[in-house]
MOPAC internal coordinates of N, CA, C and O (Angstrom, degrees):
PM7 1SCF
backbone

  N    0.0000 0     0.00 0     0.00 0    0    0    0
  C    1.4045 1     0.00 0     0.00 0    1    0    0
  C    1.4206 1   111.77 1     0.00 0    2    1    0
  O    1.2310 1   120.29 1   -36.82 1    3    2    1
  N    1.2889 1   117.05 1   143.18 1    3    2    1
  C    1.5030 1   123.41 1  -177.15 1    5    3    2
  C    1.5850 1   111.00 1   -80.35 1    6    5    3
  O    1.2310 1   122.35 1   -35.71 1    7    6    5
  N    1.2362 1   113.11 1   144.29 1    7    6    5
  C    1.5068 1   116.64 1   177.47 1    9    7    6
  C    1.4767 1   110.75 1   -96.52 1   10    9    7
  O    1.2310 1   118.04 1   -68.96 1   11   10    9
  N    1.3457 1   121.34 1   111.04 1   11   10    9
  C    1.3821 1   128.43 1  -179.21 1   13   11   10
  C    1.5461 1   111.43 1  -100.45 1   14   13   11
  O    1.2310 1   116.63 1  -153.93 1   15   14   13
  N    1.2794 1   124.02 1    26.07 1   15   14   13
  C    1.4674 1   127.17 1   174.91 1   17   15   14
  C    1.4047 1   113.15 1   -64.56 1   18   17   15
  O    1.2310 1   118.63 1   146.28 1   19   18   17
  N    1.3047 1   120.22 1   -33.72 1   19   18   17
  C    1.4898 1   118.74 1   173.15 1   21   19   18
  C    1.4519 1   117.98 1   -96.45 1   22   21   19
  O    1.2310 1   118.69 1  -167.02 1   23   22   21
  N    1.3437 1   120.11 1    12.98 1   23   22   21
  C    1.3547 1   125.86 1  -179.98 1   25   23   22
  C    1.4407 1   114.10 1   -62.78 1   26   25   23
  O    1.2310 1   119.85 1   -40.01 1   27   26   25
  N    1.3411 1   117.89 1   139.99 1   27   26   25
  C    1.5444 1   124.11 1   167.48 1   29   27   26
  C    1.5322 1   104.71 1  -111.33 1   30   29   27
  O    1.2310 1   123.59 1   -70.33 1   31   30   29
  N    1.3411 1   110.73 1   109.67 1   31   30   29
  C    1.4854 1   119.80 1  -174.62 1   33   31   30
  C    1.6340 1   107.97 1   -92.41 1   34   33   31
  O    1.2310 1   123.75 1   -42.04 1   35   34   33
  N    1.2998 1   110.41 1   137.96 1   35   34   33
  C    1.5308 1   114.83 1   177.29 1   37   35   34
  C    1.4918 1   108.67 1  -137.95 1   38   37   35
  O    1.2310 1   119.39 1   -34.66 1   39   38   37
  N    1.2959 1   118.76 1   145.34 1   39   38   37
  C    1.3862 1   124.24 1   175.83 1   41   39   38
  C    1.4862 1   114.01 1   -77.82 1   42   41   39
  O    1.2310 1   122.12 1   -26.19 1   43   42   41
  N    1.3186 1   113.54 1   153.81 1   43   42   41
  C    1.5151 1   119.41 1  -177.91 1   45   43   42
  C    1.5733 1   106.13 1   -60.48 1   46   45   43
  O    1.2310 1   122.82 1   -26.47 1   47   46   45
  N    1.2772 1   112.20 1   153.53 1   47   46   45
  C    1.4990 1   119.92 1  -175.52 1   49   47   46
  C    1.5755 1   106.50 1   -76.22 1   50   49   47
  O    1.2310 1   119.55 1   164.19 1   51   50   49
  N    1.2347 1   118.47 1   -15.81 1   51   50   49
  C    1.5033 1   120.42 1   179.75 1   53   51   50
  C    1.5091 1   112.84 1  -108.10 1   54   53   51
  O    1.2310 1   121.61 1  -154.92 1   55   54   53
  N    1.3648 1   114.53 1    25.08 1   55   54   53
  C    1.4913 1   119.48 1  -176.04 1   57   55   54
  C    1.5286 1   107.69 1   -69.01 1   58   57   55
  O    1.2310 1   122.40 1   -33.48 1   59   58   57
  N    1.4068 1   113.01 1   146.52 1   59   58   57
  C    1.4455 1   113.11 1   178.98 1   61   59   58
  C    1.5233 1   112.13 1   -89.66 1   62   61   59
  O    1.2310 1   119.90 1    -9.31 1   63   62   61
  N    1.2387 1   117.79 1   170.69 1   63   62   61
  C    1.4454 1   125.64 1  -172.46 1   65   63   62
  C    1.5181 1   108.55 1   -69.57 1   66   65   63
  O    1.2310 1   119.29 1   155.12 1   67   66   65
  N    1.4404 1   118.96 1   -24.88 1   67   66   65
  C    1.4287 1   124.48 1  -179.09 1   69   67   66
  C    1.4835 1   113.84 1   -68.66 1   70   69   67
  O    1.2310 1   119.90 1   168.92 1   71   70   69
  N    1.3056 1   117.79 1   -11.08 1   71   70   69
  C    1.4730 1   119.30 1  -177.68 1   73   71   70
  C    1.5998 1   114.14 1    86.64 1   74   73   71
  O    1.2310 1   121.36 1  -169.72 1   75   74   73
  N    1.2844 1   115.00 1    10.28 1   75   74   73
  C    1.5051 1   115.76 1  -172.51 1   77   75   74
  C    1.5451 1   103.75 1   -95.91 1   78   77   75
  O    1.2310 1   123.72 1   -92.29 1   79   78   77
  N    1.2861 1   110.46 1    87.71 1   79   78   77
  C    1.6601 1   111.92 1  -174.92 1   81   79   78
  C    1.5522 1   105.43 1  -152.52 1   82   81   79
  O    1.2310 1   123.01 1    -6.26 1   83   82   81
  N    1.2732 1   111.83 1   173.74 1   83   82   81
  C    1.3687 1   117.94 1   174.82 1   85   83   82
  C    1.5433 1   110.08 1  -111.11 1   86   85   83
  O    1.2310 1   118.86 1   -15.38 1   87   86   85
  N    1.3268 1   119.78 1   164.62 1   87   86   85
  C    1.4251 1   125.50 1  -177.43 1   89   87   86
  C    1.5949 1   104.03 1  -123.02 1   90   89   87
  O    1.2310 1   119.69 1   -39.41 1   91   90   89
  N    1.2156 1   118.19 1   140.59 1   91   90   89
  C    1.3285 1   126.52 1   176.14 1   93   91   90
  C    1.6382 1   117.61 1  -117.46 1   94   93   91
  O    1.2310 1   121.77 1   -49.49 1   95   94   93
  N    1.2585 1   114.22 1   130.51 1   95   94   93
  C    1.5244 1   115.75 1   171.32 1   97   95   94
  C    1.5401 1   111.14 1  -108.62 1   98   97   95
  O    1.2310 1   120.28 1   -73.29 1   99   98   97
  N    1.2924 1   117.07 1   106.71 1   99   98   97
  C    1.4514 1   116.53 1  -178.54 1  101   99   98
  C    1.5840 1   110.85 1  -123.63 1  102  101   99
  O    1.2310 1   121.83 1  -148.35 1  103  102  101
  N    1.3818 1   114.10 1    31.65 1  103  102  101
  C    1.3862 1   121.11 1   175.57 1  105  103  102
  C    1.4778 1   119.08 1   -95.92 1  106  105  103
  O    1.2310 1   121.37 1   178.38 1  107  106  105
  N    1.4486 1   114.98 1    -1.62 1  107  106  105
  C    1.3783 1   122.19 1  -177.29 1  109  107  106
  C    1.5636 1   107.60 1   -94.59 1  110  109  107
  O    1.2310 1   121.55 1   -28.70 1  111  110  109
  N    1.3917 1   114.65 1   151.30 1  111  110  109
  C    1.4234 1   115.47 1  -172.58 1  113  111  110
  C    1.6283 1   114.97 1   -74.24 1  114  113  111
  O    1.2310 1   121.60 1   151.29 1  115  114  113
  N    1.1418 1   114.55 1   -28.71 1  115  114  113
  C    1.5470 1   117.05 1  -167.89 1  117  115  114
  C    1.6117 1   110.34 1  -113.84 1  118  117  115
  O    1.2310 1   118.02 1   167.27 1  119  118  117
  N    1.2775 1   121.37 1   -12.73 1  119  118  117
  C    1.4413 1   122.88 1  -179.14 1  121  119  118
  C    1.5443 1   113.31 1  -147.02 1  122  121  119
  O    1.2310 1   122.11 1   -26.91 1  123  122  121
  N    1.3468 1   113.56 1   153.09 1  123  122  121
  C    1.4576 1   122.09 1   171.34 1  125  123  122
  C    1.5326 1   102.80 1  -115.98 1  126  125  123
  O    1.2310 1   121.88 1   -44.84 1  127  126  125
  N    1.3126 1   114.00 1   135.16 1  127  126  125
  C    1.5009 1   117.62 1   177.21 1  129  127  126
  C    1.5889 1   107.69 1  -114.93 1  130  129  127
  O    1.2310 1   119.57 1   -32.39 1  131  130  129
  N    1.2744 1   118.43 1   147.61 1  131  130  129
  C    1.4290 1   130.33 1   178.63 1  133  131  130
  C    1.5088 1   107.30 1  -132.15 1  134  133  131
  O    1.2310 1   120.83 1   -54.88 1  135  134  133
  N    1.4064 1   116.02 1   125.12 1  135  134  133
  C    1.4789 1   123.02 1   176.59 1  137  135  134
  C    1.4530 1   113.93 1  -136.54 1  138  137  135
  O    1.2310 1   121.20 1   -14.71 1  139  138  137
  N    1.2382 1   115.31 1   165.29 1  139  138  137
  C    1.4706 1   126.64 1   175.96 1  141  139  138
  C    1.4683 1   108.66 1   -76.33 1  142  141  139
  O    1.2310 1   118.09 1   -55.76 1  143  142  141
  N    1.3805 1   121.24 1   124.24 1  143  142  141
  C    1.4707 1   120.14 1  -173.17 1  145  143  142
  C    1.5575 1   108.31 1   -75.11 1  146  145  143
  O    1.2310 1   118.38 1   163.89 1  147  146  145
  N    1.2855 1   120.69 1   -16.11 1  147  146  145
  C    1.4506 1   120.44 1   173.37 1  149  147  146
  C    1.4926 1   116.58 1   -80.82 1  150  149  147
  O    1.2310 1   121.88 1   166.06 1  151  150  149
  N    1.3192 1   114.01 1   -13.94 1  151  150  149
  C    1.4532 1   121.82 1  -175.26 1  153  151  150
  C    1.5504 1   109.03 1  -132.52 1  154  153  151
  O    1.2310 1   118.69 1  -112.49 1  155  154  153
  N    1.2892 1   120.11 1    67.51 1  155  154  153
  C    1.4402 1   126.55 1  -166.41 1  157  155  154
  C    1.6453 1   105.90 1   -70.72 1  158  157  155
  O    1.2310 1   120.93 1   156.62 1  159  158  157
  N    1.3303 1   115.83 1   -23.38 1  159  158  157
  C    1.5203 1   116.67 1  -178.27 1  161  159  158
  C    1.5904 1   106.27 1   -95.99 1  162  161  159
  O    1.2310 1   118.90 1  -173.85 1  163  162  161
  N    1.3128 1   119.71 1     6.15 1  163  162  161
  C    1.4693 1   121.71 1  -176.82 1  165  163  162
  C    1.4449 1   107.71 1   -84.37 1  166  165  163
  O    1.2310 1   121.55 1    20.42 1  167  166  165
  N    1.3566 1   114.63 1  -159.58 1  167  166  165
  C    1.4827 1   124.00 1  -175.20 1  169  167  166
  C    1.4694 1   111.34 1   -72.58 1  170  169  167
  O    1.2310 1   119.63 1   -28.89 1  171  170  169
  N    1.3064 1   118.32 1   151.11 1  171  170  169
  C    1.4421 1   125.63 1   173.80 1  173  171  170
  C    1.5364 1   112.70 1  -117.42 1  174  173  171
  O    1.2310 1   120.58 1   -56.59 1  175  174  173
  N    1.2662 1   116.49 1   123.41 1  175  174  173
  C    1.6005 1   117.57 1   175.88 1  177  175  174
  C    1.5507 1   101.40 1   -80.58 1  178  177  175
  O    1.2310 1   123.98 1   -42.31 1  179  178  177
  N    1.2899 1   109.97 1   137.69 1  179  178  177
  C    1.5755 1   123.71 1  -172.64 1  181  179  178
  C    1.4186 1   104.60 1  -119.36 1  182  181  179
  O    1.2310 1   121.32 1   -51.98 1  183  182  181
  N    1.3882 1   115.08 1   128.02 1  183  182  181
  C    1.4655 1   130.11 1   177.25 1  185  183  182
  C    1.5197 1   107.87 1  -125.43 1  186  185  183
  O    1.2310 1   123.35 1   -27.54 1  187  186  185
  N    1.3274 1   111.19 1   152.46 1  187  186  185
  C    1.5010 1   117.96 1   164.67 1  189  187  186
  C    1.5103 1   107.25 1   -76.57 1  190  189  187
  O    1.2310 1   122.54 1   -25.60 1  191  190  189
  N    1.3652 1   112.74 1   154.40 1  191  190  189
  C    1.5135 1   107.90 1   178.62 1  193  191  190
  C    1.4497 1   117.56 1   -68.35 1  194  193  191
  O    1.2310 1   120.94 1   156.84 1  195  194  193
  N    1.4238 1   115.80 1   -23.16 1  195  194  193
  C    1.4973 1   116.94 1   170.99 1  197  195  194
  C    1.5612 1   111.54 1   -67.80 1  198  197  195
  O    1.2310 1   118.79 1   141.53 1  199  198  197
  N    1.2243 1   119.91 1   -38.47 1  199  198  197
  C    1.5119 1   127.01 1   178.77 1  201  199  198
  C    1.5665 1   104.90 1   -63.49 1  202  201  199
  O    1.2310 1   118.66 1   134.56 1  203  202  201
  N    1.2647 1   120.17 1   -45.44 1  203  202  201
  C    1.4748 1   125.17 1  -175.15 1  205  203  202
  C    1.5003 1   106.80 1   -65.91 1  206  205  203
  O    1.2310 1   119.84 1   131.22 1  207  206  205
  N    1.3979 1   117.91 1   -48.78 1  207  206  205
  C    1.5041 1   117.00 1   178.54 1  209  207  206
  C    1.4694 1   113.80 1   -61.03 1  210  209  207
  O    1.2310 1   119.64 1   145.60 1  211  210  209
  N    1.3463 1   118.30 1   -34.40 1  211  210  209
  C    1.4446 1   122.78 1   174.25 1  213  211  210
  C    1.4862 1   113.81 1   -58.96 1  214  213  211
  O    1.2310 1   123.17 1   131.07 1  215  214  213
  N    1.3464 1   111.52 1   -48.93 1  215  214  213
  C    1.4245 1   121.54 1   178.36 1  217  215  214
  C    1.5981 1   116.00 1   -55.02 1  218  217  215
  O    1.2310 1   125.14 1   134.55 1  219  218  217
  N    1.3686 1   107.74 1   -45.45 1  219  218  217
  C    1.4604 1   118.01 1   177.23 1  221  219  218
  C    1.5625 1   110.61 1   -62.50 1  222  221  219
  O    1.2310 1   122.07 1   134.42 1  223  222  221
  N    1.3480 1   113.64 1   -45.58 1  223  222  221
  C    1.4639 1   115.76 1  -177.50 1  225  223  222
  C    1.3980 1   111.75 1   -69.77 1  226  225  223
  O    1.2310 1   116.41 1   152.11 1  227  226  225
  N    1.3214 1   124.42 1   -27.89 1  227  226  225
  C    1.5231 1   127.94 1   177.16 1  229  227  226
  C    1.5991 1   105.10 1   -68.91 1  230  229  227
  O    1.2310 1   121.08 1   134.15 1  231  230  229
  N    1.3145 1   115.54 1   -45.85 1  231  230  229
  C    1.5220 1   116.51 1   177.98 1  233  231  230
  C    1.4781 1   110.76 1   -61.36 1  234  233  231
  O    1.2310 1   116.91 1   135.87 1  235  234  233
  N    1.3206 1   123.48 1   -44.13 1  235  234  233
  C    1.4501 1   124.43 1  -179.27 1  237  235  234
  C    1.5246 1   110.96 1   -60.12 1  238  237  235
  O    1.2310 1   120.49 1   141.35 1  239  238  237
  N    1.3805 1   116.68 1   -38.65 1  239  238  237
  C    1.4196 1   117.14 1   176.45 1  241  239  238
  C    1.5146 1   117.36 1   -64.43 1  242  241  239
  O    1.2310 1   120.98 1   151.35 1  243  242  241
  N    1.3374 1   115.74 1   -28.65 1  243  242  241
  C    1.4379 1   120.18 1  -174.32 1  245  243  242
  C    1.4358 1   112.98 1  -102.89 1  246  245  243
  O    1.2310 1   120.85 1  -170.72 1  247  246  245
  N    1.3118 1   115.98 1     9.28 1  247  246  245
  C    1.6316 1   117.42 1  -176.49 1  249  247  246
  C    1.3975 1   107.09 1  -113.99 1  250  249  247
  O    1.2310 1   120.10 1   180.00 1  251  250  249

């Protein structure tokens, strides 16, 4: 399990005013975490930095 003790969480730039969004922690060297902003103590999806960059690139191509 990844340690997110030093994570800096930020909300997505396109988050709605209702607070229904995700938070991303991409400041750690080996992992990127994604969590529900309404459940900060809940589960965290864990990605490698390479997988996260690939995901973002795919979104950019389809948006």
